[in-house]
C-alpha positions as CSV (number, residue, x, y, z in Angstrom):
1,X,176.8,112.1,-327.3
2,X,176.0,108.3,-327.4
3,X,172.6,107.3,-326.7
4,X,172.1,104.8,-323.8
5,X,171.2,101.3,-324.8
6,X,167.7,100.4,-323.9
7,X,166.8,97.4,-321.8
8,X,165.2,94.4,-323.4
9,X,163.0,92.3,-321.4
10,X,162.9,88.7,-321.5
11,X,160.3,87.2,-323.9
12,X,157.0,85.7,-322.4
13,X,155.1,83.0,-323.9
14,X,152.6,80.2,-323.1
15,X,154.1,76.7,-323.0
16,X,152.1,73.6,-322.5
17,X,152.5,72.1,-319.0
18,X,153.8,68.7,-320.3
19,X,157.0,70.5,-321.8
20,X,158.0,71.9,-318.3
21,X,160.4,70.2,-315.9
22,X,161.9,71.3,-312.5
23,X,165.5,72.6,-312.6
24,X,168.3,71.5,-310.2
25,X,169.3,75.0,-310.2
26,X,166.4,76.0,-307.9
27,X,168.1,77.6,-304.7
28,X,165.0,77.0,-302.7
29,X,165.7,73.7,-300.6
30,X,163.5,74.2,-297.6
31,X,159.6,74.5,-297.5
32,X,158.2,77.6,-296.3
33,X,155.0,79.6,-296.3
34,X,151.8,78.3,-298.0
35,X,151.6,74.4,-298.6
36,X,151.5,73.0,-302.2
37,X,147.8,71.8,-301.5
38,X,146.6,75.4,-300.4
39,X,148.6,77.0,-303.5
40,X,146.8,74.6,-305.9
41,X,143.4,75.6,-304.5
42,X,144.2,79.0,-304.8
43,X,145.3,78.6,-308.5
44,X,142.2,76.7,-309.0
45,X,140.1,79.6,-307.6
46,X,142.1,82.6,-309.2
47,X,144.2,80.9,-311.8
48,X,148.0,81.6,-312.0
49,X,148.7,85.0,-310.9
50,X,152.5,85.1,-311.5
51,X,154.2,83.8,-314.6
52,X,157.0,81.0,-314.2
53,X,160.6,81.7,-315.1
54,X,162.0,79.1,-317.5
55,X,165.2,78.3,-319.6
56,X,165.3,76.1,-322.8
57,X,166.7,72.6,-322.2
58,X,169.6,72.1,-324.5
59,X,171.0,68.8,-326.0
60,X,174.7,68.1,-326.1
61,X,175.1,70.1,-329.3
62,X,173.6,73.3,-327.7
63,X,170.3,72.8,-329.6
64,X,166.9,73.4,-327.9
65,X,165.0,70.2,-327.3
66,X,161.4,71.8,-327.0
67,X,161.5,71.0,-323.2
68,X,162.0,73.9,-320.6
69,X,163.4,73.7,-317.1
70,X,162.1,75.9,-314.1
71,X,164.8,77.5,-312.0
72,X,162.4,79.8,-310.4
73,X,158.8,79.0,-309.5
74,X,159.0,75.3,-308.3
75,X,156.3,75.7,-306.0
76,X,153.8,76.9,-308.6
77,X,154.9,73.9,-310.9
78,X,154.3,71.5,-308.0
79,X,150.8,73.0,-307.5
80,X,149.9,72.8,-311.3
81,X,151.3,69.2,-311.2
82,X,148.8,68.4,-308.4
83,X,146.0,69.7,-310.2
84,X,147.0,67.6,-313.2
85,X,147.1,64.5,-311.1
86,X,143.5,65.4,-309.7
87,X,142.5,65.8,-313.4
88,X,141.4,69.5,-312.7
89,X,143.9,70.6,-315.3
90,X,145.0,69.3,-318.8
91,X,148.5,67.9,-319.2
92,X,148.8,70.2,-322.3
93,X,147.2,73.4,-320.6
94,X,149.3,76.6,-321.6
95,X,151.3,78.0,-318.8
96,X,152.3,81.7,-318.8
97,X,156.2,81.7,-318.7
98,X,159.0,84.2,-318.9
99,X,161.8,82.7,-321.1
100,X,165.3,83.4,-320.1
101,X,168.4,82.7,-322.1
102,X,171.1,85.0,-320.6
103,X,173.1,84.6,-317.3
104,X,172.9,81.5,-314.9
105,X,169.9,79.6,-313.8
106,X,171.0,79.9,-310.2
107,X,171.1,83.5,-310.6
108,X,167.5,83.7,-311.7
109,X,166.2,81.5,-308.9
110,X,168.2,83.6,-306.2
111,X,167.1,86.9,-307.6
112,X,163.5,86.0,-307.7
113,X,163.4,85.0,-304.2
114,X,165.8,87.6,-302.7
115,X,164.2,90.6,-304.5
116,X,160.7,89.6,-303.7
117,X,159.4,92.1,-300.9
118,X,157.1,90.5,-298.2
119,X,153.9,92.0,-297.7
120,X,153.8,94.3,-294.8
121,X,151.3,92.9,-292.1
122,X,149.5,96.2,-292.1
123,X,148.7,95.7,-295.9
124,X,147.2,92.3,-295.2
125,X,145.0,93.9,-292.2
126,X,143.8,96.7,-294.5
127,X,143.2,94.3,-297.6
128,X,140.9,92.1,-295.3
129,X,139.1,95.2,-294.1
130,X,138.6,96.4,-297.7
131,X,137.1,92.9,-298.6
132,X,134.8,93.1,-295.5
133,X,133.7,96.6,-296.5
134,X,132.8,95.3,-300.1
135,X,130.4,92.7,-298.6
136,X,132.5,89.6,-298.0
137,X,131.8,87.8,-294.7
138,X,134.5,86.8,-292.3
139,X,134.1,83.2,-293.2
140,X,134.1,83.9,-296.9
141,X,137.5,85.7,-296.4
142,X,138.9,83.0,-294.4
143,X,138.0,80.5,-297.0
144,X,139.5,82.3,-299.8
145,X,143.0,82.6,-298.0
146,X,142.8,79.2,-296.2
147,X,142.9,80.7,-292.8
148,X,140.6,80.2,-289.8
149,X,137.6,82.8,-289.2
150,X,139.4,83.7,-286.0
151,X,142.5,84.8,-287.8
152,X,140.4,87.1,-289.9
153,X,138.7,88.6,-286.9
154,X,142.1,89.4,-285.5
155,X,143.3,90.9,-288.6
156,X,140.1,93.1,-288.9
157,X,140.5,94.0,-285.1
158,X,144.0,95.2,-285.9
159,X,142.8,97.2,-288.9
160,X,140.2,98.9,-286.7
161,X,142.8,100.4,-284.2
162,X,143.3,104.3,-284.4
163,X,144.7,105.2,-287.8
164,X,147.5,107.3,-286.0
165,X,148.6,104.1,-284.1
166,X,148.4,102.2,-287.4
167,X,150.7,104.8,-288.8
168,X,153.0,104.5,-285.9
169,X,153.2,100.7,-286.4
170,X,153.9,101.3,-290.1
171,X,156.9,103.5,-289.3
172,X,158.1,100.7,-286.8
173,X,157.5,103.0,-283.8
174,X,155.7,100.2,-282.2
175,X,155.7,96.4,-282.4
176,X,153.1,94.2,-283.5
177,X,152.6,92.8,-280.0
178,X,152.1,96.5,-278.8
179,X,149.4,97.0,-281.5
180,X,147.7,93.9,-280.7
181,X,147.5,95.1,-276.9
182,X,145.6,98.1,-278.2
183,X,142.6,96.2,-279.6
184,X,141.3,95.5,-276.1
185,X,139.6,98.9,-276.1
186,X,137.8,100.1,-279.3
187,X,137.9,103.8,-278.1
188,X,140.3,105.4,-280.4
189,X,140.7,108.5,-278.4
190,X,141.6,106.5,-275.3
191,X,144.1,104.5,-277.4
192,X,145.7,107.5,-278.5
193,X,145.8,109.2,-275.0
194,X,147.5,105.8,-273.7
195,X,150.1,106.0,-276.6
196,X,151.0,109.6,-276.1
197,X,151.5,108.9,-272.2
198,X,153.9,105.9,-272.8
199,X,155.6,106.2,-276.1
200,X,158.6,108.0,-274.6
201,X,158.8,106.0,-271.5
202,X,160.3,102.4,-270.8
203,X,156.5,101.2,-269.8
204,X,155.6,100.2,-273.2
205,X,155.2,96.5,-272.5
206,X,152.0,94.9,-274.0
207,X,150.7,93.9,-270.5
208,X,151.1,97.4,-269.3
209,X,149.1,98.7,-272.4
210,X,146.3,96.4,-271.6
211,X,146.2,97.2,-268.0
212,X,145.8,101.0,-268.8
213,X,143.1,100.4,-271.5
214,X,141.1,98.3,-269.0
215,X,141.6,100.5,-265.7
216,X,138.3,100.3,-263.8
217,X,136.9,97.4,-265.7
218,X,136.1,94.0,-263.9
219,X,137.2,90.8,-265.4
220,X,134.6,88.6,-266.7
221,X,136.2,85.6,-264.6
222,X,135.5,87.7,-261.3
223,X,132.9,85.9,-259.1
224,X,130.6,88.9,-259.3
225,X,130.6,88.8,-263.1
226,X,130.2,85.0,-263.0
227,X,127.2,85.2,-260.5
228,X,125.3,87.8,-262.5
229,X,126.1,86.2,-265.9
230,X,127.5,88.0,-268.8
231,X,124.3,87.7,-271.0
232,X,122.3,89.5,-268.2
233,X,125.0,92.1,-267.8
234,X,124.9,92.8,-271.6
235,X,121.1,92.7,-271.7
236,X,121.2,95.5,-268.9
237,X,123.2,97.6,-271.3
238,X,126.8,96.6,-270.0
239,X,129.8,96.6,-272.5
240,X,132.5,93.9,-272.5
241,X,135.8,94.4,-273.8
242,X,137.6,91.2,-275.5
243,X,141.0,90.5,-276.4
244,X,141.3,88.3,-279.6
245,X,145.0,87.8,-279.2
246,X,145.4,86.4,-275.6
247,X,143.4,84.4,-273.3
248,X,141.2,87.0,-271.5
249,X,138.9,84.8,-269.5
250,X,136.0,86.3,-271.2
251,X,137.1,90.0,-271.4
252,X,136.5,93.0,-269.1
253,X,133.1,94.4,-267.9
254,X,133.3,98.2,-268.3
255,X,130.5,99.4,-266.0
256,X,131.5,98.3,-262.4
257,X,128.7,100.3,-261.2
258,X,126.1,98.5,-263.2
259,X,127.6,95.2,-262.2
260,X,127.4,96.1,-258.5
261,X,123.7,96.9,-258.9
262,X,122.9,93.7,-260.7
263,X,124.8,91.7,-258.0
264,X,122.9,93.5,-255.3
265,X,119.5,92.9,-256.8
266,X,120.1,89.3,-257.5
267,X,121.5,88.5,-253.9
268,X,118.5,90.3,-252.5
269,X,116.1,88.2,-254.6
270,X,117.7,85.0,-253.6
271,X,117.8,86.0,-250.1
272,X,113.9,86.6,-250.1
273,X,113.4,83.0,-250.9
274,X,115.6,82.0,-248.0
275,X,113.9,84.5,-245.5
276,X,110.6,82.6,-246.3
277,X,112.1,79.5,-244.6
278,X,111.8,81.3,-241.2
279,X,115.4,81.9,-240.0
280,X,116.0,84.3,-237.3
281,X,118.5,86.4,-239.3
282,X,120.1,86.6,-242.6
283,X,123.4,88.4,-243.6
284,X,123.9,89.1,-247.0
285,X,127.4,90.0,-248.7
286,X,129.5,89.5,-251.9
287,X,132.0,87.9,-249.9
288,X,132.5,87.2,-246.2
289,X,136.1,87.1,-244.7
290,X,137.4,83.6,-244.1
291,X,136.6,82.5,-240.4
292,X,133.5,84.6,-240.3
293,X,131.6,81.8,-238.6
294,X,134.2,81.5,-235.7
295,X,132.5,81.5,-232.4
296,X,129.3,80.4,-233.8
297,X,127.5,77.0,-233.2
298,X,126.8,75.1,-236.5
299,X,123.4,73.2,-236.6
300,X,123.8,70.1,-238.5
301,X,120.8,69.4,-240.5
302,X,119.3,66.1,-241.9
303,X,120.0,65.5,-245.5
304,X,116.9,64.4,-247.3
305,X,117.1,61.1,-248.9
306,X,116.3,60.4,-252.6
307,X,112.9,59.2,-253.5
308,X,112.3,56.1,-255.6
309,X,111.8,58.2,-258.6
310,X,114.9,60.3,-258.1
311,X,117.0,57.1,-257.5
312,X,115.6,55.6,-260.7
313,X,116.5,58.9,-262.7
314,X,120.0,58.8,-261.3
315,X,120.6,55.2,-262.3
316,X,119.2,55.8,-265.8
317,X,121.5,58.8,-266.3
318,X,124.5,57.0,-264.9
319,X,123.8,54.0,-267.4
320,X,123.5,56.3,-270.3
321,X,126.6,58.2,-269.3
322,X,128.7,54.9,-269.0
323,X,127.1,53.6,-272.2
324,X,128.2,56.8,-274.2
325,X,131.7,56.6,-272.8
326,X,132.2,53.1,-273.6
327,X,130.9,53.7,-277.2
328,X,133.3,56.4,-277.8
329,X,136.3,55.0,-275.7
330,X,138.6,54.7,-278.8
331,X,138.0,58.3,-280.2
332,X,140.4,60.9,-279.3
333,X,137.7,63.3,-278.7
334,X,134.0,63.2,-278.4
335,X,131.8,64.3,-281.1
336,X,130.2,67.7,-280.3
337,X,126.7,66.4,-279.9
338,X,127.9,63.6,-277.6
339,X,130.1,66.0,-275.6
340,X,127.1,68.4,-274.9
341,X,124.9,65.4,-274.1
342,X,127.6,64.2,-271.5
343,X,127.7,67.7,-270.0
344,X,123.8,67.7,-269.6
345,X,123.9,64.3,-268.0
346,X,126.6,65.5,-265.5
347,X,124.5,68.6,-264.6
348,X,121.5,66.4,-264.0
349,X,123.2,64.0,-261.9
350,X,124.8,66.8,-259.9
351,X,121.3,68.4,-259.3
352,X,119.9,65.0,-258.0
353,X,123.0,64.3,-255.8
354,X,123.1,67.8,-254.2
355,X,120.3,66.9,-251.7
356,X,118.4,69.6,-249.6
357,X,119.0,69.7,-246.0
358,X,116.3,69.9,-243.4
359,X,116.2,71.5,-240.1
360,X,114.1,71.3,-237.2
361,X,111.5,74.5,-236.7
362,X,113.0,75.3,-233.2
363,X,116.5,75.2,-234.7
364,X,115.4,77.7,-237.7
365,X,113.9,79.9,-235.1
366,X,117.2,80.5,-233.3
367,X,119.7,80.2,-236.3
368,X,120.6,82.4,-239.0
369,X,122.1,82.4,-242.7
370,X,125.0,83.9,-244.6
371,X,124.2,84.5,-248.1
372,X,127.3,85.3,-250.5
373,X,128.9,84.6,-253.8
374,X,131.2,81.5,-253.7
375,X,134.7,81.4,-255.3
376,X,133.2,79.8,-258.4
377,X,130.5,82.5,-258.9
378,X,127.7,80.5,-257.6
379,X,125.3,81.4,-254.8
380,X,126.8,80.4,-251.5
381,X,124.3,79.7,-248.6
382,X,125.5,78.8,-245.3
383,X,122.5,77.8,-243.1
384,X,122.2,77.0,-239.5
385,X,124.7,79.2,-237.5
386,X,123.7,80.1,-233.9
387,X,125.0,83.3,-232.3
388,X,126.1,83.0,-228.5
389,X,123.4,85.3,-227.3
390,X,120.6,83.2,-229.1
391,X,121.8,79.9,-227.3
392,X,119.1,78.4,-225.2
393,X,120.2,77.7,-221.5
394,X,122.4,74.7,-221.0
395,X,120.7,71.9,-219.0
396,X,123.4,69.7,-217.1
397,X,123.2,67.1,-214.4
398,X,125.5,69.2,-212.0
399,X,128.4,67.0,-212.4
400,X,130.1,68.7,-215.3
401,X,129.8,72.2,-214.1
402,X,133.5,72.2,-212.9
403,X,136.7,70.5,-213.9
404,X,138.5,71.1,-210.6
405,X,137.4,70.4,-207.0
406,X,139.3,72.5,-204.6
407,X,140.8,71.4,-201.3
408,X,138.2,73.1,-199.2
409,X,135.5,71.2,-201.0
410,X,137.3,68.0,-200.2
411,X,137.5,68.9,-196.7
412,X,133.7,69.7,-196.4
413,X,133.0,66.4,-198.0
414,X,135.3,64.6,-195.7
415,X,133.8,66.2,-192.6
416,X,130.1,65.7,-193.8
417,X,131.0,61.9,-194.6
418,X,132.7,61.5,-191.3
419,X,129.7,62.9,-189.4
420,X,127.4,60.7,-191.6
421,X,129.3,57.6,-191.0
422,X,129.3,58.0,-187.3
423,X,125.6,58.8,-187.4
424,X,125.0,55.6,-189.5
425,X,127.2,53.4,-186.9
426,X,124.9,54.9,-183.9
427,X,121.7,54.4,-185.7
428,X,122.6,51.1,-187.6
429,X,119.5,51.4,-189.7
430,X,118.8,48.3,-191.7
431,X,117.7,49.9,-195.1
432,X,120.1,50.5,-198.0
433,X,121.5,54.1,-198.2
434,X,123.1,55.8,-201.1
435,X,126.9,55.7,-201.1
436,X,128.6,58.7,-199.6
437,X,130.3,61.4,-201.9
438,X,133.6,60.5,-200.4
439,X,133.3,56.9,-201.0
440,X,132.2,57.4,-204.6
441,X,135.4,59.6,-205.2
442,X,137.6,57.1,-203.6
443,X,136.2,54.2,-205.7
444,X,136.2,56.1,-208.9
445,X,139.9,57.1,-208.3
446,X,140.7,53.5,-208.4
447,X,138.5,53.0,-211.3
448,X,140.4,55.9,-213.3
449,X,143.8,54.6,-212.5
450,X,142.7,51.1,-213.7
451,X,141.1,52.7,-216.8
452,X,144.4,54.6,-217.5
453,X,146.4,51.3,-217.2
454,X,143.9,49.4,-219.3
455,X,143.8,52.1,-222.0
456,X,147.7,52.3,-222.0
457,X,147.9,48.6,-223.1
458,X,145.3,49.1,-225.8
459,X,146.5,51.5,-228.3
460,X,143.5,51.1,-230.9
461,X,141.1,52.0,-227.9
462,X,143.4,54.9,-226.9
463,X,143.4,56.1,-230.3
464,X,139.5,55.9,-230.5
465,X,139.0,57.7,-227.1
466,X,141.5,60.5,-228.4
467,X,139.6,60.9,-231.5
468,X,136.2,61.0,-229.6
469,X,137.5,63.7,-227.3
470,X,138.8,65.7,-230.2
471,X,135.9,65.4,-232.5
472,X,133.5,66.4,-229.7
473,X,135.4,69.6,-229.0
474,X,135.8,70.4,-232.6
475,X,132.3,69.5,-234.2
476,X,129.9,69.9,-231.2
477,X,128.9,72.8,-229.1
478,X,128.8,71.1,-225.6
479,X,131.7,68.8,-225.7
480,X,131.0,67.4,-222.2
481,X,130.6,63.8,-223.3
482,X,134.1,62.4,-222.7
483,X,136.1,61.5,-219.6
484,X,139.3,62.0,-221.9
485,X,140.5,65.3,-220.9
486,X,142.1,66.2,-224.4
487,X,141.0,69.7,-225.1
488,X,142.1,70.7,-228.8
489,X,141.8,74.3,-229.8
490,X,141.2,75.7,-233.3
491,X,142.5,79.2,-233.6
492,X,140.6,81.7,-235.6
493,X,142.1,84.3,-237.7
494,X,142.0,87.9,-236.4
495,X,144.2,89.3,-239.2
496,X,142.3,88.5,-242.5
497,X,144.7,87.9,-245.4
498,X,143.3,89.2,-248.8
499,X,141.8,86.2,-250.7
500,X,142.6,83.7,-248.1
501,X,139.2,82.1,-248.4
502,X,139.6,81.4,-252.2
503,X,142.8,79.6,-252.0
504,X,143.0,75.9,-252.9
505,X,144.1,74.9,-249.6
506,X,141.4,76.5,-247.7
507,X,138.8,75.3,-250.0
508,X,140.1,71.8,-249.5
509,X,140.0,72.3,-245.6
510,X,136.5,73.6,-245.9
511,X,135.3,70.8,-248.1
512,X,136.7,68.0,-245.9
513,X,134.9,69.9,-242.8
514,X,131.8,69.8,-244.6
515,X,132.1,66.3,-245.6
516,X,132.7,65.2,-242.0
517,X,129.8,67.4,-240.8
518,X,127.7,65.5,-243.1
519,X,129.0,62.0,-241.8
520,X,129.0,62.5,-238.3
521,X,125.6,61.9,-236.1
522,X,123.8,65.0,-235.2
523,X,124.0,64.2,-231.4
524,X,127.3,64.0,-229.4
525,X,125.7,61.2,-227.4
526,X,125.8,59.1,-230.4
527,X,129.5,59.8,-231.5
528,X,131.2,56.9,-229.7
529,X,128.9,54.3,-231.6
530,X,129.5,56.1,-234.9
531,X,133.2,56.1,-234.6
532,X,133.1,52.4,-233.5
533,X,131.4,51.7,-236.7
534,X,133.8,53.6,-238.9
535,X,136.5,51.5,-240.5
536,X,140.2,52.0,-239.8
537,X,140.8,54.3,-242.7
538,X,137.9,56.5,-241.9
539,X,139.1,56.9,-238.4
540,X,142.6,57.6,-239.2
541,X,141.3,60.4,-241.8
542,X,139.1,62.1,-239.1
543,X,141.8,62.0,-236.7
544,X,144.3,63.6,-239.3
545,X,141.6,66.4,-239.9
546,X,141.0,67.0,-236.1
547,X,144.8,67.2,-235.5
548,X,145.1,69.6,-238.6
549,X,142.5,72.0,-237.4
550,X,144.6,72.6,-234.1
551,X,147.6,73.7,-236.0
552,X,148.5,77.5,-235.4
553,X,151.6,78.7,-237.3
554,X,150.6,82.3,-237.4
555,X,153.2,84.8,-236.3
556,X,151.4,87.3,-234.2
557,X,153.1,90.3,-232.7
558,X,151.1,90.3,-229.5
559,X,151.6,86.6,-229.0
560,X,155.3,85.5,-229.1
561,X,155.6,81.6,-229.5
562,X,159.1,81.0,-230.8
563,X,159.3,77.4,-230.0
564,X,155.9,76.7,-231.4
565,X,156.8,78.5,-234.8
566,X,160.1,76.6,-234.8
567,X,158.1,73.5,-234.6
568,X,156.0,74.6,-237.4
569,X,159.0,74.8,-239.6
570,X,159.9,71.1,-238.6
571,X,156.3,70.2,-239.4
572,X,156.6,71.9,-242.9
573,X,159.8,70.1,-243.5
574,X,158.4,66.7,-242.5
575,X,155.4,67.1,-244.8
576,X,157.5,68.5,-247.7
577,X,155.2,71.7,-247.9
578,X,155.7,73.7,-250.9
579,X,153.6,76.9,-250.7
580,X,154.0,77.5,-254.5
581,X,152.8,74.0,-255.4
582,X,149.9,74.4,-252.9
583,X,148.8,77.4,-254.8
584,X,150.1,80.7,-253.2
585,X,151.2,83.1,-255.8
586,X,152.7,86.7,-255.3
587,X,150.2,89.2,-256.4
588,X,149.5,92.7,-255.7
589,X,147.0,91.9,-253.5
590,X,148.7,89.0,-251.5
591,X,152.2,90.7,-251.3
592,X,153.5,93.1,-253.7
593,X,151.3,96.0,-252.9
594,X,152.2,95.4,-249.3
595,X,155.9,95.9,-249.4
596,X,158.4,98.5,-250.7
597,X,159.7,99.0,-254.3
598,X,163.1,97.7,-253.1
599,X,161.5,94.2,-252.1
600,X,159.6,94.0,-255.3
601,X,162.9,94.5,-257.3
602,X,164.5,91.9,-255.1
603,X,161.8,89.3,-255.7
604,X,162.0,90.0,-259.7
605,X,165.8,89.8,-259.3
606,X,165.5,86.5,-257.5
607,X,163.1,84.8,-259.9
608,X,164.1,86.3,-263.3
609,X,167.5,87.9,-262.9
610,X,168.9,91.4,-263.1
611,X,168.1,92.3,-266.4
612,X,164.2,91.9,-265.7
613,X,164.6,93.9,-262.4
614,X,166.5,96.6,-264.1
615,X,163.8,97.0,-267.0
616,X,161.0,97.8,-264.3
617,X,163.2,99.7,-261.8
618,X,162.0,103.0,-263.1
619,X,158.3,102.5,-262.9
620,X,156.0,104.1,-260.7
621,X,154.9,101.6,-257.9
622,X,151.4,100.7,-259.3
623,X,153.0,100.0,-262.6
624,X,155.8,98.3,-261.1
625,X,153.3,96.1,-259.2
626,X,151.5,95.1,-262.5
627,X,154.8,94.3,-264.3
628,X,156.3,92.4,-261.4
629,X,153.0,90.4,-261.0
630,X,153.4,89.2,-264.6
631,X,157.1,88.6,-264.4
632,X,156.8,86.4,-261.2
633,X,153.7,84.4,-262.4
634,X,154.7,80.7,-262.9
635,X,158.2,81.0,-261.2
636,X,157.4,79.7,-258.0
637,X,159.1,82.5,-256.2
638,X,158.1,82.8,-252.4
639,X,158.9,85.4,-249.8
640,X,161.3,84.1,-247.0
641,X,158.6,83.6,-244.5
642,X,156.8,80.9,-246.8
643,X,160.0,79.1,-248.1
644,X,161.0,75.8,-246.7
645,X,163.2,75.9,-243.6
646,X,166.9,75.5,-244.3
647,X,168.5,72.2,-243.9
648,X,172.0,72.1,-242.6
649,X,173.2,72.0,-246.2
650,X,171.4,75.0,-246.8
651,X,172.9,76.7,-243.7
652,X,176.2,76.0,-245.1
653,X,175.4,77.4,-248.4
654,X,174.0,80.4,-246.8
655,X,177.3,81.0,-245.0
656,X,179.4,80.5,-248.1
657,X,177.1,83.2,-249.7
658,X,178.2,85.7,-247.1
659,X,175.1,85.0,-244.7
660,X,172.5,85.6,-247.4
661,X,169.5,83.2,-247.6
662,X,170.2,80.1,-249.6
663,X,166.6,80.4,-251.1
664,X,164.6,77.1,-251.3
665,X,167.1,74.6,-250.1
666,X,165.3,72.5,-247.4
667,X,165.2,69.4,-245.5
668,X,162.4,67.0,-246.3
669,X,162.0,64.0,-243.9
670,X,161.3,60.7,-246.2
671,X,161.5,57.0,-245.6
672,X,165.0,57.0,-246.2
673,X,165.9,60.0,-244.0
674,X,166.3,63.8,-244.5
675,X,167.0,64.9,-248.2
676,X,167.5,68.4,-249.5
677,X,166.1,69.9,-252.6
678,X,165.7,73.3,-254.2
679,X,162.0,73.7,-255.1
680,X,162.2,77.3,-256.2
681,X,164.9,76.7,-258.6
682,X,163.1,73.8,-260.1
683,X,160.0,75.7,-260.5
684,X,161.9,78.7,-261.9
685,X,163.5,76.6,-264.7
């Protein structure tokens, strides 16, 4: 029996660096992984951890020249070369090498790169964890491996997941994205419960794992959390879960009950200070439905002007702000200390410009205040609302009590006037007597028609008169100060759509209304002079706002208005209204939870295709809603009732599709005439 030949390993030796050259046989042509600079720093820190494979350089006769070429290890050579250039390594420093003479140089290079097994991510997580347990700080670990401290925190967070889940990841039973999703909740028992419940289902998407691990929690971006403050919540014993791998808007507050108590306590404290002002009533709530002030009269207070010291402070702050901006105008971003100072200046300027509003004592005595939390998490105080039952008696001159005089009244006036005239004729008294009611009516009828004719020939004054009438009706409680009988109506919202008051378009309308309230005079008798004093742009802007406030395109089952709603479509097309661009999004609250599963799947199919819809088709409805909400985010998808009305081209396309809706094809009126477009398709792309 012959003995098997033993393997002889290639010889190793130290070769001076200046005797090494790169080989053209190295198969690596593309840069990948750690940079040469980072590798050089690592060698400087830990020396060379892996020998370089070399081959003797032969002359034409096959004799060794004393030089050695490197077919495998070129990046290590480049790193050593950089250290030599930096004079941190001697040119003759010995380099550990494996000397190869058999086979091909290309074979050496290919084998070294192909046979190398990459480090499993889990091994890196656990290595970082072991270093942390041995006393290394996160910053020290980051510096040692040329990564950011946040990367180290992420790896440590992954290593802290339940060991059974780490084993599942090692066995490729879950993906890295799924493992990252489990880090939002440090409770190992809960992590394992969630994994057991979903590992054999199709609902294993990372967003679904995060949703299950944060059930019952409140987002840190919620207005209630912003109002209380995360520091105050944690100081009270509250726990916040955070996601190091995705933007989480500050994390999730775990104790919703504690948060509610903190919100109530803070609102009550704020309300106590407002009660001391003497208001008749105060209503407190986390949020009030949009339109909660409908039917109440708004008292317009007087904004207190700035004092001389405040004006001087504001000018000084503005000068400092402008100086800093000019000084750093050429830099890509401000230094941290300058950025902080600019923020402080902005806050101080806002505090000075937000002037307190003063109300008369008699107004405070009959009006009330709504105290709530604004959409941005700040305290929202709405002062000066008068309930109908608290209104003082209306004092009139007796001429504005009725808009229409009936025929019988006319006859009585006529009879009285005739009798009066005959008596005057008979008596022929010398003194001046008041004109009769009948005569005044006749004379003013002439004047009314003359006014109509004159106004029709003066469009600018007609515009001003219409604006005056509408502004009186929409901004003042007793709109009896205009002879122009235009009566705009601003409808309330009986059916409160969830989240309506927080949408961008509602906030814009409310801000515009508040701006005009501050600009208009307090008393209606001064309105005409104020409008005359406005420039044309301001008058047009106020006119547009007043007209806009009369729009009512709400479909109401008890109020059928097909022609009015058809005109709403025409108006939307003329304006080019895109509800997705305006800010409406299909969430569980606004749409998905209110429709059937079939409609949810149709929405996903339209926006993302059949594959996406089929992927969530087997989910229970709550899970389907969460999945659909994420899939539809950013696609611009809209339910049919919110889409642009169809143009003739869209109707033709609909017919070609067998009568199905041609989604998004609409007619928009421009200066060049109607054009068509597919806003949804563009957004989805």
